[in-house]
C-alpha positions as CSV (number, residue, x, y, z in Angstrom):
1,M,-41.6,83.9,110.4
2,M,-45.3,83.7,109.6
3,I,-45.5,87.3,108.4
4,A,-42.5,86.7,106.1
5,D,-44.2,83.7,104.6
6,I,-47.4,85.7,104.0
7,K,-45.4,88.5,102.3
8,S,-43.4,86.0,100.2
9,N,-46.6,84.2,99.1
10,T,-48.3,87.5,98.3
11,D,-45.3,88.7,96.3
12,T,-45.2,85.4,94.3
13,K,-48.9,85.5,93.5
14,M,-48.8,89.2,92.5
15,Q,-45.8,88.4,90.2
16,K,-47.9,85.7,88.6
17,S,-50.8,88.1,88.0
18,V,-48.5,90.5,86.3
19,E,-46.9,87.7,84.2
20,A,-50.4,86.6,83.2
21,L,-51.2,90.1,82.1
22,R,-47.9,90.2,80.1
23,V,-49.0,87.0,78.3
24,N,-52.5,88.3,77.6
25,L,-51.2,91.6,76.2
26,A,-48.8,89.7,73.9
27,K,-51.9,88.1,72.3
28,V,-53.4,91.5,71.4
29,R,-52.5,92.1,67.8
30,T,-50.6,95.2,66.8
31,G,-49.7,95.9,63.2
32,R,-46.5,93.9,63.5
33,A,-46.3,90.1,63.3
34,H,-45.0,88.0,66.1
35,V,-45.0,84.2,66.5
36,G,-46.6,84.3,70.0
37,L,-49.8,85.6,68.3
38,L,-50.9,82.1,67.4
39,D,-50.0,80.4,70.7
40,H,-53.6,80.3,72.0
41,I,-55.1,78.9,68.8
42,N,-55.7,75.2,68.9
43,V,-56.0,72.8,66.0
44,D,-57.7,69.4,66.0
45,Y,-54.9,66.8,66.0
46,Y,-56.3,63.3,65.9
47,G,-59.3,64.3,68.0
48,A,-57.3,66.3,70.6
49,P,-57.2,70.1,70.6
50,T,-53.5,70.9,70.3
51,A,-51.6,74.2,70.2
52,I,-50.4,75.1,66.6
53,N,-46.8,75.3,67.8
54,Q,-47.1,71.6,68.8
55,V,-48.0,70.5,65.2
56,A,-46.1,73.0,63.1
57,N,-43.1,75.3,62.9
58,V,-44.2,78.9,63.4
59,T,-41.8,81.5,62.1
60,L,-41.7,85.1,60.9
61,I,-41.4,85.5,57.2
62,D,-41.1,89.3,57.5
63,S,-42.3,92.0,59.9
64,R,-45.9,91.7,58.7
65,T,-46.2,88.0,57.9
66,I,-46.1,84.8,60.0
67,G,-45.2,81.5,58.3
68,V,-46.6,78.2,59.6
69,Q,-45.1,75.0,58.3
70,A,-47.0,71.9,59.3
71,W,-45.0,68.8,60.3
72,E,-47.6,66.6,58.6
73,K,-49.2,67.5,55.2
74,T,-52.6,66.4,56.4
75,M,-52.6,69.1,59.0
76,I,-52.2,72.1,56.6
77,S,-55.9,72.6,55.9
78,K,-56.8,72.1,59.6
79,I,-54.2,74.6,60.7
80,E,-55.4,77.1,58.1
81,K,-59.0,76.7,59.2
82,A,-58.1,77.1,62.9
83,I,-56.3,80.3,62.2
84,R,-59.1,81.7,60.1
85,D,-61.7,80.7,62.8
86,G,-59.6,82.2,65.6
87,D,-60.6,85.5,67.2
88,L,-57.7,87.4,65.6
89,G,-59.3,88.4,62.3
90,L,-56.5,86.8,60.3
91,N,-56.8,85.4,56.7
92,P,-54.2,82.8,56.1
93,S,-53.2,81.5,52.6
94,T,-51.4,78.3,51.7
95,N,-48.5,78.4,49.4
96,G,-47.4,74.8,48.8
97,D,-46.7,73.4,52.3
98,V,-46.2,76.8,54.0
99,I,-49.2,78.7,55.4
100,R,-48.7,82.5,55.1
101,V,-50.5,84.6,57.7
102,P,-50.3,88.3,56.7
103,M,-51.0,91.0,59.4
104,P,-53.6,93.4,58.0
105,A,-53.0,97.1,58.8
106,L,-55.1,98.2,61.8
107,T,-57.8,100.9,61.2
108,E,-58.1,103.7,63.7
109,E,-61.4,102.3,64.9
110,R,-59.9,98.8,65.4
111,R,-56.9,100.3,67.3
112,K,-59.4,102.0,69.7
113,D,-61.2,98.8,70.2
114,L,-58.0,97.0,71.0
115,T,-57.0,99.7,73.4
116,K,-60.3,99.0,75.3
117,V,-59.5,95.3,75.3
118,V,-56.0,96.1,76.7
119,R,-57.4,98.3,79.4
120,N,-59.8,95.6,80.5
121,E,-57.0,93.1,80.7
122,A,-55.0,95.6,82.9
123,D,-58.1,96.2,85.1
124,D,-58.5,92.5,85.6
125,A,-54.9,92.2,86.6
126,K,-55.3,95.1,89.1
127,V,-58.4,93.4,90.6
128,A,-56.4,90.1,90.9
129,V,-53.6,92.0,92.7
130,R,-56.0,93.6,95.1
131,N,-57.7,90.3,95.8
132,I,-54.3,88.9,96.7
133,R,-53.8,91.9,99.0
134,R,-57.1,91.3,100.7
135,D,-56.3,87.6,101.2
136,A,-53.0,88.5,102.8
137,N,-54.6,91.0,105.1
138,E,-57.2,88.4,106.2
139,Q,-54.3,86.0,107.0
140,L,-52.6,88.7,109.1
141,K,-55.9,89.4,111.0
142,R,-56.4,85.7,111.6
143,L,-52.9,85.5,113.2
144,V,-53.8,88.5,115.5
145,K,-57.0,86.8,116.4
146,D,-55.2,83.5,117.2
147,K,-52.7,85.6,119.3
148,D,-49.8,84.4,117.1
149,I,-48.7,88.0,116.3
150,S,-49.2,91.4,117.9
151,E,-51.4,94.2,116.4
152,D,-48.3,96.2,115.7
153,D,-46.8,93.3,113.7
154,E,-50.1,93.0,111.8
155,R,-50.0,96.7,111.0
156,R,-46.4,96.5,109.8
157,G,-47.3,93.4,107.7
158,S,-50.3,95.2,106.2
159,D,-48.1,98.1,105.3
160,D,-45.7,95.8,103.6
161,V,-48.5,94.1,101.7
162,Q,-49.8,97.5,100.6
163,K,-46.3,98.5,99.3
164,L,-46.2,95.3,97.3
165,T,-49.7,96.1,95.9
166,D,-48.6,99.6,94.9
167,K,-45.4,98.2,93.3
168,Y,-47.4,95.7,91.1
169,V,-50.2,98.2,90.2
170,I,-47.4,100.6,89.0
171,E,-45.9,97.7,86.9
172,I,-49.4,96.9,85.5
173,D,-49.8,100.6,84.5
174,K,-46.4,100.6,82.8
175,L,-47.3,97.5,80.8
176,L,-50.6,99.1,79.8
177,A,-49.0,102.3,78.7
178,E,-46.4,100.4,76.6
179,K,-49.1,98.4,74.9
180,E,-51.4,101.4,74.3
181,K,-48.4,103.3,72.8
182,E,-47.6,100.2,70.6
183,L,-51.2,100.0,69.4
184,M,-51.6,103.7,68.6
185,T,-48.4,104.0,66.6
186,M,-48.7,103.2,62.9
């Protein structure tokens, strides 16, 4: 039962690492617009940093333009400033009460830089998965030391943890390949 719990916890934690990578990769800008791009940008809302999607309606106007419609007119300039000051290199413009955020075309150099960023994100995810593997193996060793399981059970448990690790590293590589392909296509 203890080995099964360790494997289950390990699987859950590795899934969360891959999911975190998925979220981080979604933030990396490609030539196309998508509403999730602004999710991590916060705006000052009555003294509290608040996500843009909590103070405005974020929609796609077309494939290369995001529309942001503030729920309060007083927030328009704050939202526009937050987007401009964000780390995405975007230049929003206000048209009445709608903020238009056009996606500039990516240069070849910028695409290569973004590819490096994506690879670093994937490497961080792999490190996280391997750290989870190490923790699981240490738990198995502790169970052997406490004479709760046999060395054969520990070996089998370690093999299962390694299989999980391999599975998630392959998934991380797939996500990386998809994002790189998306970045390098015009």
